[in-house]
PDB file of the backbone (N, CA, C, O) and the ligand in Angstrom, with CONECT records:
HET     ZN  A 101       1
ATOM      1  N   MET A   1      -1.741  -7.726  -9.567  1.00  0.00           N
ATOM      2  CA  MET A   1      -0.580  -7.593  -8.681  1.00  0.00           C
ATOM      3  C   MET A   1      -0.740  -6.336  -7.835  1.00  0.00           C
ATOM      4  O   MET A   1      -1.131  -5.273  -8.318  1.00  0.00           O
ATOM      5  N   SER A   2      -0.431  -6.496  -6.594  1.00  0.00           N
ATOM      6  CA  SER A   2      -0.580  -5.369  -5.688  1.00  0.00           C
ATOM      7  C   SER A   2       0.675  -5.234  -4.839  1.00  0.00           C
ATOM      8  O   SER A   2       1.193  -6.212  -4.300  1.00  0.00           O
ATOM      9  N   ILE A   3       1.136  -4.032  -4.737  1.00  0.00           N
ATOM     10  CA  ILE A   3       2.343  -3.800  -3.931  1.00  0.00           C
ATOM     11  C   ILE A   3       1.963  -3.006  -2.684  1.00  0.00           C
ATOM     12  O   ILE A   3       1.287  -1.979  -2.747  1.00  0.00           O
ATOM     13  N   GLU A   4       2.413  -3.514  -1.583  1.00  0.00           N
ATOM     14  CA  GLU A   4       2.118  -2.871  -0.305  1.00  0.00           C
ATOM     15  C   GLU A   4       3.368  -2.159   0.186  1.00  0.00           C
ATOM     16  O   GLU A   4       4.478  -2.681   0.083  1.00  0.00           O
ATOM     17  N   ALA A   5       3.176  -0.974   0.714  1.00  0.00           N
ATOM     18  CA  ALA A   5       4.301  -0.237   1.286  1.00  0.00           C
ATOM     19  C   ALA A   5       3.942   0.198   2.701  1.00  0.00           C
ATOM     20  O   ALA A   5       2.826   0.638   2.977  1.00  0.00           O
ATOM     21  N   HIS A   6       4.900   0.063   3.566  1.00  0.00           N
ATOM     22  CA  HIS A   6       4.689   0.476   4.952  1.00  0.00           C
ATOM     23  C   HIS A   6       5.895   1.272   5.414  1.00  0.00           C
ATOM     24  O   HIS A   6       7.029   1.021   5.006  1.00  0.00           O
ATOM     25  N   LYS A   7       5.621   2.225   6.266  1.00  0.00           N
ATOM     26  CA  LYS A   7       6.719   3.037   6.789  1.00  0.00           C
ATOM     27  C   LYS A   7       7.462   2.281   7.875  1.00  0.00           C
ATOM     28  O   LYS A   7       6.856   1.632   8.728  1.00  0.00           O
ATOM     29  N   CYS A   8       8.779   2.374   7.831  1.00  0.00           N
ATOM     30  CA  CYS A   8       9.602   1.750   8.858  1.00  0.00           C
ATOM     31  C   CYS A   8       9.352   2.449  10.193  1.00  0.00           C
ATOM     32  O   CYS A   8       9.110   3.655  10.244  1.00  0.00           O
ATOM     33  N   ASN A   9       9.414   1.668  11.273  1.00  0.00           N
ATOM     34  CA  ASN A   9       9.166   2.274  12.591  1.00  0.00           C
ATOM     35  C   ASN A   9      10.438   2.532  13.386  1.00  0.00           C
ATOM     36  O   ASN A   9      10.382   2.883  14.564  1.00  0.00           O
ATOM     37  N   VAL A  10      11.570   2.359  12.746  1.00  0.00           N
ATOM     38  CA  VAL A  10      12.822   2.637  13.437  1.00  0.00           C
ATOM     39  C   VAL A  10      13.004   4.150  13.530  1.00  0.00           C
ATOM     40  O   VAL A  10      12.834   4.871  12.547  1.00  0.00           O
ATOM     41  N   GLU A  11      13.347   4.612  14.716  1.00  0.00           N
ATOM     42  CA  GLU A  11      13.468   6.040  14.932  1.00  0.00           C
ATOM     43  C   GLU A  11      14.503   6.652  14.000  1.00  0.00           C
ATOM     44  O   GLU A  11      15.641   6.189  13.933  1.00  0.00           O
ATOM     45  N   GLY A  12      14.109   7.679  13.294  1.00  0.00           N
ATOM     46  CA  GLY A  12      15.021   8.371  12.404  1.00  0.00           C
ATOM     47  C   GLY A  12      15.147   7.738  11.037  1.00  0.00           C
ATOM     48  O   GLY A  12      15.768   8.314  10.144  1.00  0.00           O
ATOM     49  N   CYS A  13      14.564   6.550  10.857  1.00  0.00           N
ATOM     50  CA  CYS A  13      14.651   5.874   9.564  1.00  0.00           C
ATOM     51  C   CYS A  13      13.497   6.316   8.687  1.00  0.00           C
ATOM     52  O   CYS A  13      12.346   6.353   9.122  1.00  0.00           O
ATOM     53  N   LYS A  14      13.821   6.652   7.438  1.00  0.00           N
ATOM     54  CA  LYS A  14      12.781   7.095   6.513  1.00  0.00           C
ATOM     55  C   LYS A  14      12.510   6.030   5.456  1.00  0.00           C
ATOM     56  O   LYS A  14      11.926   6.311   4.409  1.00  0.00           O
ATOM     57  N   GLY A  15      12.938   4.813   5.743  1.00  0.00           N
ATOM     58  CA  GLY A  15      12.773   3.733   4.779  1.00  0.00           C
ATOM     59  C   GLY A  15      11.365   3.176   4.743  1.00  0.00           C
ATOM     60  O   GLY A  15      10.495   3.572   5.519  1.00  0.00           O
ATOM     61  N   PHE A  16      11.163   2.250   3.826  1.00  0.00           N
ATOM     62  CA  PHE A  16       9.869   1.618   3.651  1.00  0.00           C
ATOM     63  C   PHE A  16      10.028   0.105   3.603  1.00  0.00           C
ATOM     64  O   PHE A  16      11.073  -0.415   3.210  1.00  0.00           O
ATOM     65  N   ILE A  17       8.990  -0.575   4.002  1.00  0.00           N
ATOM     66  CA  ILE A  17       8.948  -2.016   3.872  1.00  0.00           C
ATOM     67  C   ILE A  17       7.959  -2.282   2.745  1.00  0.00           C
ATOM     68  O   ILE A  17       6.776  -1.959   2.856  1.00  0.00           O
ATOM     69  N   VAL A  18       8.448  -2.869   1.668  1.00  0.00           N
ATOM     70  CA  VAL A  18       7.638  -3.039   0.469  1.00  0.00           C
ATOM     71  C   VAL A  18       7.567  -4.515   0.103  1.00  0.00           C
ATOM     72  O   VAL A  18       8.580  -5.215   0.128  1.00  0.00           O
ATOM     73  N   PHE A  19       6.393  -4.977  -0.231  1.00  0.00           N
ATOM     74  CA  PHE A  19       6.249  -6.366  -0.648  1.00  0.00           C
ATOM     75  C   PHE A  19       5.046  -6.511  -1.560  1.00  0.00           C
ATOM     76  O   PHE A  19       4.128  -5.691  -1.545  1.00  0.00           O
ATOM     77  N   GLU A  20       5.070  -7.570  -2.354  1.00  0.00           N
ATOM     78  CA  GLU A  20       3.938  -7.884  -3.224  1.00  0.00           C
ATOM     79  C   GLU A  20       3.008  -8.813  -2.487  1.00  0.00           C
ATOM     80  O   GLU A  20       3.453  -9.788  -1.881  1.00  0.00           O
ATOM     81  N   ASN A  21       1.744  -8.530  -2.528  1.00  0.00           N
ATOM     82  CA  ASN A  21       0.833  -9.429  -1.834  1.00  0.00           C
ATOM     83  C   ASN A  21       0.096 -10.357  -2.790  1.00  0.00           C
ATOM     84  O   ASN A  21      -0.831 -11.061  -2.388  1.00  0.00           O
ATOM     85  N   ALA A  22       0.512 -10.357  -4.065  1.00  0.00           N
ATOM     86  CA  ALA A  22      -0.195 -11.142  -5.075  1.00  0.00           C
ATOM     87  C   ALA A  22       0.048 -12.641  -4.962  1.00  0.00           C
ATOM     88  O   ALA A  22      -0.827 -13.442  -5.289  1.00  0.00           O
ATOM     89  N   ASP A  23       1.217 -13.014  -4.508  1.00  0.00           N
ATOM     90  CA  ASP A  23       1.582 -14.425  -4.526  1.00  0.00           C
ATOM     91  C   ASP A  23       1.241 -15.185  -3.245  1.00  0.00           C
ATOM     92  O   ASP A  23       1.546 -16.371  -3.118  1.00  0.00           O
ATOM     93  N   PHE A  24       0.631 -14.518  -2.335  1.00  0.00           N
ATOM     94  CA  PHE A  24       0.329 -15.185  -1.076  1.00  0.00           C
ATOM     95  C   PHE A  24      -0.762 -16.234  -1.268  1.00  0.00           C
ATOM     96  O   PHE A  24      -1.825 -15.956  -1.822  1.00  0.00           O
ATOM     97  N   ASP A  25      -0.480 -17.413  -0.807  1.00  0.00           N
ATOM     98  CA  ASP A  25      -1.433 -18.509  -0.939  1.00  0.00           C
ATOM     99  C   ASP A  25      -1.871 -18.958   0.453  1.00  0.00           C
ATOM    100  O   ASP A  25      -1.083 -19.506   1.224  1.00  0.00           O
ATOM    101  N   PHE A  26      -3.116 -18.719   0.749  1.00  0.00           N
ATOM    102  CA  PHE A  26      -3.611 -19.043   2.088  1.00  0.00           C
ATOM    103  C   PHE A  26      -3.515 -20.539   2.381  1.00  0.00           C
ATOM    104  O   PHE A  26      -3.397 -20.938   3.540  1.00  0.00           O
ATOM    105  N   LYS A  27      -3.564 -21.358   1.349  1.00  0.00           N
ATOM    106  CA  LYS A  27      -3.485 -22.802   1.544  1.00  0.00           C
ATOM    107  C   LYS A  27      -2.092 -23.259   1.942  1.00  0.00           C
ATOM    108  O   LYS A  27      -1.920 -24.331   2.521  1.00  0.00           O
ATOM    109  N   GLU A  28      -1.107 -22.445   1.630  1.00  0.00           N
ATOM    110  CA  GLU A  28       0.279 -22.811   1.911  1.00  0.00           C
ATOM    111  C   GLU A  28       0.768 -22.253   3.242  1.00  0.00           C
ATOM    112  O   GLU A  28       1.943 -22.389   3.582  1.00  0.00           O
ATOM    113  N   MET A  29      -0.103 -21.644   3.972  1.00  0.00           N
ATOM    114  CA  MET A  29       0.337 -20.939   5.168  1.00  0.00           C
ATOM    115  C   MET A  29       0.991 -21.830   6.223  1.00  0.00           C
ATOM    116  O   MET A  29       1.873 -21.387   6.959  1.00  0.00           O
ATOM    117  N   ASP A  30       0.556 -23.082   6.291  1.00  0.00           N
ATOM    118  CA  ASP A  30       1.127 -23.987   7.281  1.00  0.00           C
ATOM    119  C   ASP A  30       2.637 -24.122   7.148  1.00  0.00           C
ATOM    120  O   ASP A  30       3.351 -24.273   8.139  1.00  0.00           O
ATOM    121  N   THR A  31       3.111 -24.064   5.910  1.00  0.00           N
ATOM    122  CA  THR A  31       4.533 -24.275   5.660  1.00  0.00           C
ATOM    123  C   THR A  31       5.368 -23.083   6.093  1.00  0.00           C
ATOM    124  O   THR A  31       6.590 -23.184   6.202  1.00  0.00           O
ATOM    125  N   SER A  32       4.720 -21.960   6.337  1.00  0.00           N
ATOM    126  CA  SER A  32       5.514 -20.782   6.675  1.00  0.00           C
ATOM    127  C   SER A  32       5.155 -20.242   8.053  1.00  0.00           C
ATOM    128  O   SER A  32       5.283 -19.048   8.326  1.00  0.00           O
ATOM    129  N   LYS A  33       4.711 -21.136   8.900  1.00  0.00           N
ATOM    130  CA  LYS A  33       4.364 -20.673  10.243  1.00  0.00           C
ATOM    131  C   LYS A  33       5.636 -20.430  11.044  1.00  0.00           C
ATOM    132  O   LYS A  33       6.456 -21.328  11.233  1.00  0.00           O
ATOM    133  N   LYS A  34       5.775 -19.223  11.498  1.00  0.00           N
ATOM    134  CA  LYS A  34       6.967 -18.836  12.240  1.00  0.00           C
ATOM    135  C   LYS A  34       6.572 -18.008  13.440  1.00  0.00           C
ATOM    136  O   LYS A  34       5.559 -17.308  13.426  1.00  0.00           O
ATOM    137  N   HIS A  35       7.379 -18.096  14.473  1.00  0.00           N
ATOM    138  CA  HIS A  35       7.147 -17.284  15.665  1.00  0.00           C
ATOM    139  C   HIS A  35       5.744 -17.484  16.240  1.00  0.00           C
ATOM    140  O   HIS A  35       5.234 -16.621  16.954  1.00  0.00           O
ATOM    141  N   GLY A  36       5.123 -18.624  15.928  1.00  0.00           N
ATOM    142  CA  GLY A  36       3.799 -18.879  16.464  1.00  0.00           C
ATOM    143  C   GLY A  36       2.673 -18.228  15.684  1.00  0.00           C
ATOM    144  O   GLY A  36       1.510 -18.336  16.071  1.00  0.00           O
ATOM    145  N   VAL A  37       3.000 -17.556  14.593  1.00  0.00           N
ATOM    146  CA  VAL A  37       1.957 -16.970  13.754  1.00  0.00           C
ATOM    147  C   VAL A  37       2.213 -17.348  12.298  1.00  0.00           C
ATOM    148  O   VAL A  37       3.322 -17.743  11.940  1.00  0.00           O
ATOM    149  N   TYR A  38       1.209 -17.229  11.481  1.00  0.00           N
ATOM    150  CA  TYR A  38       1.383 -17.480  10.061  1.00  0.00           C
ATOM    151  C   TYR A  38       2.047 -16.267   9.437  1.00  0.00           C
ATOM    152  O   TYR A  38       1.644 -15.124   9.651  1.00  0.00           O
ATOM    153  N   VAL A  39       3.072 -16.554   8.663  1.00  0.00           N
ATOM    154  CA  VAL A  39       3.835 -15.467   8.068  1.00  0.00           C
ATOM    155  C   VAL A  39       3.901 -15.647   6.561  1.00  0.00           C
ATOM    156  O   VAL A  39       4.341 -16.687   6.071  1.00  0.00           O
ATOM    157  N   PHE A  40       3.474 -14.656   5.846  1.00  0.00           N
ATOM    158  CA  PHE A  40       3.530 -14.715   4.388  1.00  0.00           C
ATOM    159  C   PHE A  40       4.922 -14.381   3.871  1.00  0.00           C
ATOM    160  O   PHE A  40       5.420 -14.989   2.924  1.00  0.00           O
ATOM    161  N   ASP A  41       5.521 -13.418   4.507  1.00  0.00           N
ATOM    162  CA  ASP A  41       6.772 -12.913   3.970  1.00  0.00           C
ATOM    163  C   ASP A  41       7.558 -12.232   5.085  1.00  0.00           C
ATOM    164  O   ASP A  41       7.008 -11.856   6.120  1.00  0.00           O
ATOM    165  N   GLU A  42       8.844 -12.088   4.849  1.00  0.00           N
ATOM    166  CA  GLU A  42       9.685 -11.403   5.831  1.00  0.00           C
ATOM    167  C   GLU A  42      10.472 -10.308   5.123  1.00  0.00           C
ATOM    168  O   GLU A  42      11.679 -10.429   4.912  1.00  0.00           O
ATOM    169  N   PRO A  43       9.785  -9.260   4.767  1.00  0.00           N
ATOM    170  CA  PRO A  43      10.483  -8.173   4.058  1.00  0.00           C
ATOM    171  C   PRO A  43      11.334  -7.351   5.014  1.00  0.00           C
ATOM    172  O   PRO A  43      11.124  -7.360   6.227  1.00  0.00           O
ATOM    173  N   ALA A  44      12.290  -6.648   4.445  1.00  0.00           N
ATOM    174  CA  ALA A  44      13.167  -5.806   5.252  1.00  0.00           C
ATOM    175  C   ALA A  44      13.028  -4.354   4.817  1.00  0.00           C
ATOM    176  O   ALA A  44      12.629  -4.059   3.691  1.00  0.00           O
ATOM    177  N   CYS A  45      13.360  -3.473   5.721  1.00  0.00           N
ATOM    178  CA  CYS A  45      13.313  -2.037   5.428  1.00  0.00           C
ATOM    179  C   CYS A  45      14.282  -1.712   4.294  1.00  0.00           C
ATOM    180  O   CYS A  45      15.378  -2.267   4.219  1.00  0.00           O
ATOM    181  N   SER A  46      13.862  -0.808   3.418  1.00  0.00           N
ATOM    182  CA  SER A  46      14.690  -0.446   2.269  1.00  0.00           C
ATOM    183  C   SER A  46      15.924   0.352   2.682  1.00  0.00           C
ATOM    184  O   SER A  46      16.868   0.473   1.901  1.00  0.00           O
ATOM    185  N   GLU A  47      15.930   0.892   3.884  1.00  0.00           N
ATOM    186  CA  GLU A  47      17.069   1.722   4.277  1.00  0.00           C
ATOM    187  C   GLU A  47      17.869   1.183   5.452  1.00  0.00           C
ATOM    188  O   GLU A  47      19.097   1.133   5.382  1.00  0.00           O
ATOM    189  N   CYS A  48      17.206   0.778   6.529  1.00  0.00           N
ATOM    190  CA  CYS A  48      17.980   0.305   7.674  1.00  0.00           C
ATOM    191  C   CYS A  48      18.102  -1.214   7.675  1.00  0.00           C
ATOM    192  O   CYS A  48      18.900  -1.767   8.431  1.00  0.00           O
ATOM    193  N   GLY A  49      17.321  -1.899   6.835  1.00  0.00           N
ATOM    194  CA  GLY A  49      17.444  -3.345   6.728  1.00  0.00           C
ATOM    195  C   GLY A  49      16.751  -4.140   7.816  1.00  0.00           C
ATOM    196  O   GLY A  49      16.866  -5.365   7.854  1.00  0.00           O
ATOM    197  N   LYS A  50      16.039  -3.469   8.693  1.00  0.00           N
ATOM    198  CA  LYS A  50      15.327  -4.180   9.740  1.00  0.00           C
ATOM    199  C   LYS A  50      14.271  -5.091   9.115  1.00  0.00           C
ATOM    200  O   LYS A  50      13.560  -4.695   8.191  1.00  0.00           O
ATOM    201  N   GLU A  51      14.181  -6.318   9.633  1.00  0.00           N
ATOM    202  CA  GLU A  51      13.227  -7.262   9.069  1.00  0.00           C
ATOM    203  C   GLU A  51      11.899  -7.232   9.804  1.00  0.00           C
ATOM    204  O   GLU A  51      11.839  -7.086  11.025  1.00  0.00           O
ATOM    205  N   PHE A  52      10.836  -7.376   9.020  1.00  0.00           N
ATOM    206  CA  PHE A  52       9.488  -7.393   9.575  1.00  0.00           C
ATOM    207  C   PHE A  52       8.770  -8.632   9.075  1.00  0.00           C
ATOM    208  O   PHE A  52       9.265  -9.336   8.195  1.00  0.00           O
ATOM    209  N   LEU A  53       7.610  -8.894   9.636  1.00  0.00           N
ATOM    210  CA  LEU A  53       6.818 -10.047   9.222  1.00  0.00           C
ATOM    211  C   LEU A  53       5.511  -9.577   8.609  1.00  0.00           C
ATOM    212  O   LEU A  53       4.869  -8.652   9.107  1.00  0.00           O
ATOM    213  N   VAL A  54       5.128 -10.235   7.514  1.00  0.00           N
ATOM    214  CA  VAL A  54       3.829  -9.941   6.920  1.00  0.00           C
ATOM    215  C   VAL A  54       2.884 -11.053   7.369  1.00  0.00           C
ATOM    216  O   VAL A  54       3.104 -12.226   7.069  1.00  0.00           O
ATOM    217  N   VAL A  55       1.858 -10.683   8.072  1.00  0.00           N
ATOM    218  CA  VAL A  55       0.915 -11.661   8.590  1.00  0.00           C
ATOM    219  C   VAL A  55      -0.388 -11.579   7.794  1.00  0.00           C
ATOM    220  O   VAL A  55      -0.636 -10.579   7.119  1.00  0.00           O
ATOM    221  N   PRO A  56      -1.217 -12.614   7.866  1.00  0.00           N
ATOM    222  CA  PRO A  56      -2.383 -12.728   6.986  1.00  0.00           C
ATOM    223  C   PRO A  56      -3.427 -11.622   7.005  1.00  0.00           C
ATOM    224  O   PRO A  56      -4.455 -11.763   6.343  1.00  0.00           O
ATOM    225  N   TYR A  57      -3.221 -10.565   7.704  1.00  0.00           N
ATOM    226  CA  TYR A  57      -4.186  -9.474   7.644  1.00  0.00           C
ATOM    227  C   TYR A  57      -3.696  -8.385   6.720  1.00  0.00           C
ATOM    228  O   TYR A  57      -4.306  -7.320   6.617  1.00  0.00           O
ATOM    229  N   TYR A  58      -2.583  -8.657   6.043  1.00  0.00           N
ATOM    230  CA  TYR A  58      -1.947  -7.655   5.201  1.00  0.00           C
ATOM    231  C   TYR A  58      -1.519  -6.456   6.009  1.00  0.00           C
ATOM    232  O   TYR A  58      -1.576  -5.322   5.534  1.00  0.00           O
ATOM    233  N   VAL A  59      -1.097  -6.701   7.209  1.00  0.00           N
ATOM    234  CA  VAL A  59      -0.467  -5.638   7.965  1.00  0.00           C
ATOM    235  C   VAL A  59       0.968  -6.078   8.202  1.00  0.00           C
ATOM    236  O   VAL A  59       1.275  -7.270   8.178  1.00  0.00           O
ATOM    237  N   VAL A  60       1.830  -5.121   8.427  1.00  0.00           N
ATOM    238  CA  VAL A  60       3.222  -5.432   8.709  1.00  0.00           C
ATOM    239  C   VAL A  60       3.454  -5.180  10.187  1.00  0.00           C
ATOM    240  O   VAL A  60       3.116  -4.119  10.711  1.00  0.00           O
ATOM    241  N   ILE A  61       4.033  -6.167  10.851  1.00  0.00           N
ATOM    242  CA  ILE A  61       4.225  -6.006  12.278  1.00  0.00           C
ATOM    243  C   ILE A  61       5.694  -6.032  12.660  1.00  0.00           C
ATOM    244  O   ILE A  61       6.525  -6.639  11.984  1.00  0.00           O
ATOM    245  N   ASP A  62       5.983  -5.372  13.734  1.00  0.00           N
ATOM    246  CA  ASP A  62       7.291  -5.407  14.350  1.00  0.00           C
ATOM    247  C   ASP A  62       7.173  -6.426  15.477  1.00  0.00           C
ATOM    248  O   ASP A  62       6.554  -6.155  16.505  1.00  0.00           O
ATOM    249  N   ALA A  63       7.765  -7.592  15.281  1.00  0.00           N
ATOM    250  CA  ALA A  63       7.596  -8.684  16.229  1.00  0.00           C
ATOM    251  C   ALA A  63       8.476  -8.491  17.463  1.00  0.00           C
ATOM    252  O   ALA A  63       9.536  -9.104  17.584  1.00  0.00           O
ATOM    253  N   ILE A  64       8.038  -7.657  18.350  1.00  0.00           N
ATOM    254  CA  ILE A  64       8.792  -7.357  19.561  1.00  0.00           C
ATOM    255  C   ILE A  64       8.888  -8.625  20.413  1.00  0.00           C
ATOM    256  O   ILE A  64       9.980  -9.061  20.778  1.00  0.00           O
ATOM    257  N   ASP A  65       7.754  -9.194  20.715  1.00  0.00           N
ATOM    258  CA  ASP A  65       7.708 -10.393  21.533  1.00  0.00           C
ATOM    259  C   ASP A  65       6.424 -11.144  21.223  1.00  0.00           C
ATOM    260  O   ASP A  65       5.456 -11.122  21.984  1.00  0.00           O
ATOM    261  N   LEU A  66       6.454 -11.815  20.065  1.00  0.00           N
ATOM    262  CA  LEU A  66       5.221 -12.451  19.596  1.00  0.00           C
ATOM    263  C   LEU A  66       4.726 -13.542  20.521  1.00  0.00           C
ATOM    264  O   LEU A  66       3.521 -13.767  20.632  1.00  0.00           O
ATOM    265  N   TRP A  67       5.656 -14.228  21.192  1.00  0.00           N
ATOM    266  CA  TRP A  67       5.235 -15.311  22.070  1.00  0.00           C
ATOM    267  C   TRP A  67       4.316 -14.802  23.169  1.00  0.00           C
ATOM    268  O   TRP A  67       3.464 -15.529  23.680  1.00  0.00           O
ATOM    269  N   ASN A  68       4.506 -13.546  23.517  1.00  0.00           N
ATOM    270  CA  ASN A  68       3.634 -12.954  24.518  1.00  0.00           C
ATOM    271  C   ASN A  68       2.575 -12.065  23.881  1.00  0.00           C
ATOM    272  O   ASN A  68       1.920 -11.262  24.547  1.00  0.00           O
ATOM    273  N   GLY A  69       2.431 -12.232  22.595  1.00  0.00           N
ATOM    274  CA  GLY A  69       1.394 -11.481  21.879  1.00  0.00           C
ATOM    275  C   GLY A  69       1.713 -10.007  21.736  1.00  0.00           C
ATOM    276  O   GLY A  69       0.824  -9.185  21.514  1.00  0.00           O
ATOM    277  N   GLU A  70       2.992  -9.679  21.864  1.00  0.00           N
ATOM    278  CA  GLU A  70       3.349  -8.270  21.774  1.00  0.00           C
ATOM    279  C   GLU A  70       3.899  -7.942  20.394  1.00  0.00           C
ATOM    280  O   GLU A  70       4.923  -8.482  19.976  1.00  0.00           O
ATOM    281  N   TYR A  71       3.225  -7.072  19.712  1.00  0.00           N
ATOM    282  CA  TYR A  71       3.717  -6.618  18.417  1.00  0.00           C
ATOM    283  C   TYR A  71       3.117  -5.258  18.093  1.00  0.00           C
ATOM    284  O   TYR A  71       2.086  -4.853  18.630  1.00  0.00           O
ATOM    285  N   LYS A  72       3.801  -4.583  17.202  1.00  0.00           N
ATOM    286  CA  LYS A  72       3.323  -3.273  16.784  1.00  0.00           C
ATOM    287  C   LYS A  72       2.981  -3.315  15.308  1.00  0.00           C
ATOM    288  O   LYS A  72       3.703  -3.914  14.511  1.00  0.00           O
ATOM    289  N   GLU A  73       1.902  -2.690  14.954  1.00  0.00           N
ATOM    290  CA  GLU A  73       1.523  -2.603  13.557  1.00  0.00           C
ATOM    291  C   GLU A  73       2.180  -1.368  12.951  1.00  0.00           C
ATOM    292  O   GLU A  73       2.208  -0.298  13.559  1.00  0.00           O
ATOM    293  N   LEU A  74       2.704  -1.537  11.750  1.00  0.00           N
ATOM    294  CA  LEU A  74       3.324  -0.391  11.110  1.00  0.00           C
ATOM    295  C   LEU A  74       2.283   0.444  10.382  1.00  0.00           C
ATOM    296  O   LEU A  74       1.235  -0.043   9.959  1.00  0.00           O
ATOM    297  N   GLU A  75       2.611   1.697  10.258  1.00  0.00           N
ATOM    298  CA  GLU A  75       1.731   2.612   9.552  1.00  0.00           C
ATOM    299  C   GLU A  75       1.784   2.300   8.053  1.00  0.00           C
ATOM    300  O   GLU A  75       2.861   2.231   7.460  1.00  0.00           O
ATOM    301  N   SER A  76       0.633   2.116   7.466  1.00  0.00           N
ATOM    302  CA  SER A  76       0.571   1.832   6.042  1.00  0.00           C
ATOM    303  C   SER A  76       0.950   3.077   5.250  1.00  0.00           C
ATOM    304  O   SER A  76       0.605   4.197   5.628  1.00  0.00           O
ATOM    305  N   ALA A  77       1.657   2.871   4.157  1.00  0.00           N
ATOM    306  CA  ALA A  77       2.090   4.002   3.353  1.00  0.00           C
ATOM    307  C   ALA A  77       1.716   3.765   1.905  1.00  0.00           C
ATOM    308  O   ALA A  77       1.408   2.642   1.506  1.00  0.00           O
ATOM    309  N   CYS A  78       1.745   4.807   1.138  1.00  0.00           N
ATOM    310  CA  CYS A  78       1.429   4.704  -0.277  1.00  0.00           C
ATOM    311  C   CYS A  78       2.700   4.324  -1.029  1.00  0.00           C
ATOM    312  O   CYS A  78       3.792   4.772  -0.680  1.00  0.00           O
ATOM    313  N   ILE A  79       2.553   3.499  -2.060  1.00  0.00           N
ATOM    314  CA  ILE A  79       3.721   3.068  -2.827  1.00  0.00           C
ATOM    315  C   ILE A  79       4.407   4.267  -3.483  1.00  0.00           C
ATOM    316  O   ILE A  79       5.617   4.236  -3.706  1.00  0.00           O
ATOM    317  N   THR A  80       3.661   5.307  -3.791  1.00  0.00           N
ATOM    318  CA  THR A  80       4.275   6.484  -4.411  1.00  0.00           C
ATOM    319  C   THR A  80       5.194   7.202  -3.420  1.00  0.00           C
ATOM    320  O   THR A  80       6.183   7.819  -3.815  1.00  0.00           O
ATOM    321  N   ALA A  81       4.865   7.115  -2.147  1.00  0.00           N
ATOM    322  CA  ALA A  81       5.734   7.707  -1.128  1.00  0.00           C
ATOM    323  C   ALA A  81       7.058   6.963  -1.095  1.00  0.00           C
ATOM    324  O   ALA A  81       8.114   7.571  -0.923  1.00  0.00           O
ATOM    325  N   PHE A  82       7.001   5.654  -1.259  1.00  0.00           N
ATOM    326  CA  PHE A  82       8.209   4.837  -1.304  1.00  0.00           C
ATOM    327  C   PHE A  82       9.046   5.204  -2.528  1.00  0.00           C
ATOM    328  O   PHE A  82      10.261   5.374  -2.433  1.00  0.00           O
ATOM    329  N   GLU A  83       8.386   5.324  -3.668  1.00  0.00           N
ATOM    330  CA  GLU A  83       9.110   5.633  -4.902  1.00  0.00           C
ATOM    331  C   GLU A  83       9.753   7.016  -4.837  1.00  0.00           C
ATOM    332  O   GLU A  83      10.861   7.225  -5.332  1.00  0.00           O
ATOM    333  N   ARG A  84       9.041   7.952  -4.218  1.00  0.00           N
ATOM    334  CA  ARG A  84       9.585   9.291  -4.055  1.00  0.00           C
ATOM    335  C   ARG A  84      10.852   9.225  -3.200  1.00  0.00           C
ATOM    336  O   ARG A  84      11.859   9.864  -3.504  1.00  0.00           O
ATOM    337  N   ARG A  85      10.777   8.441  -2.131  1.00  0.00           N
ATOM    338  CA  ARG A  85      11.915   8.297  -1.229  1.00  0.00           C
ATOM    339  C   ARG A  85      13.095   7.612  -1.940  1.00  0.00           C
ATOM    340  O   ARG A  85      14.254   7.958  -1.711  1.00  0.00           O
ATOM    341  N   GLN A  86      12.782   6.644  -2.798  1.00  0.00           N
ATOM    342  CA  GLN A  86      13.838   5.958  -3.550  1.00  0.00           C
ATOM    343  C   GLN A  86      14.589   6.950  -4.429  1.00  0.00           C
ATOM    344  O   GLN A  86      15.811   6.882  -4.555  1.00  0.00           O
ATOM    345  N   LYS A  87      13.847   7.868  -5.033  1.00  0.00           N
ATOM    346  CA  LYS A  87      14.469   8.879  -5.888  1.00  0.00           C
ATOM    347  C   LYS A  87      15.329   9.815  -5.057  1.00  0.00           C
ATOM    348  O   LYS A  87      16.434  10.176  -5.462  1.00  0.00           O
ATOM    349  N   GLU A  88      14.824  10.207  -3.899  1.00  0.00           N
ATOM    350  CA  GLU A  88      15.572  11.092  -3.000  1.00  0.00           C
ATOM    351  C   GLU A  88      16.902  10.472  -2.619  1.00  0.00           C
ATOM    352  O   GLU A  88      17.943  11.125  -2.696  1.00  0.00           O
ATOM    353  N   THR A  89      16.869   9.212  -2.208  1.00  0.00           N
ATOM    354  CA  THR A  89      18.092   8.574  -1.714  1.00  0.00           C
ATOM    355  C   THR A  89      19.080   8.314  -2.839  1.00  0.00           C
ATOM    356  O   THR A  89      20.284   8.241  -2.592  1.00  0.00           O
ATOM    357  N   ARG A  90      18.605   8.173  -4.051  1.00  0.00           N
ATOM    358  CA  ARG A  90      19.491   7.954  -5.181  1.00  0.00           C
ATOM    359  C   ARG A  90      20.422   9.147  -5.351  1.00  0.00           C
ATOM    360  O   ARG A  90      21.574   8.988  -5.755  1.00  0.00           O
ATOM    361  N   TYR A  91      19.925  10.338  -5.045  1.00  0.00           N
ATOM    362  CA  TYR A  91      20.747  11.521  -5.218  1.00  0.00           C
ATOM    363  C   TYR A  91      21.596  11.854  -4.007  1.00  0.00           C
ATOM    364  O   TYR A  91      22.589  12.572  -4.121  1.00  0.00           O
ATOM    365  N   THR A  92      21.217  11.344  -2.865  1.00  0.00           N
ATOM    366  CA  THR A  92      21.952  11.725  -1.659  1.00  0.00           C
ATOM    367  C   THR A  92      23.005  10.691  -1.247  1.00  0.00           C
ATOM    368  O   THR A  92      23.860  10.978  -0.410  1.00  0.00           O
ATOM    369  N   THR A  93      22.947   9.510  -1.822  1.00  0.00           N
ATOM    370  CA  THR A  93      23.933   8.495  -1.422  1.00  0.00           C
ATOM    371  C   THR A  93      24.889   8.167  -2.551  1.00  0.00           C
ATOM    372  O   THR A  93      25.780   7.334  -2.382  1.00  0.00           O
TER     373      THR A  93
HETATM  374 ZN    ZN A 101      14.175   1.310   8.466  1.00  0.00          ZN2+
END
């Protein structure tokens, strides 16, 4: 099992987009084709709730305008950074 964490790209947001990549089945990708691309998962930011798409390269993208091929790749983060942030927010909220 592998957990992927990515930093949210919303300005001022310190949240993370976290998902497990263990259950992805490449054979099942046809059933989850969305926005013109294959999508494994649609995780949301842990803090602002913005939704992102996980595409078959194990990168998380911000689908600005996928129909025109416009998207941004999120910066990959370490899962420990996410856990540290989870602890921080537990005390501040
Ligand atoms: Zn966010």
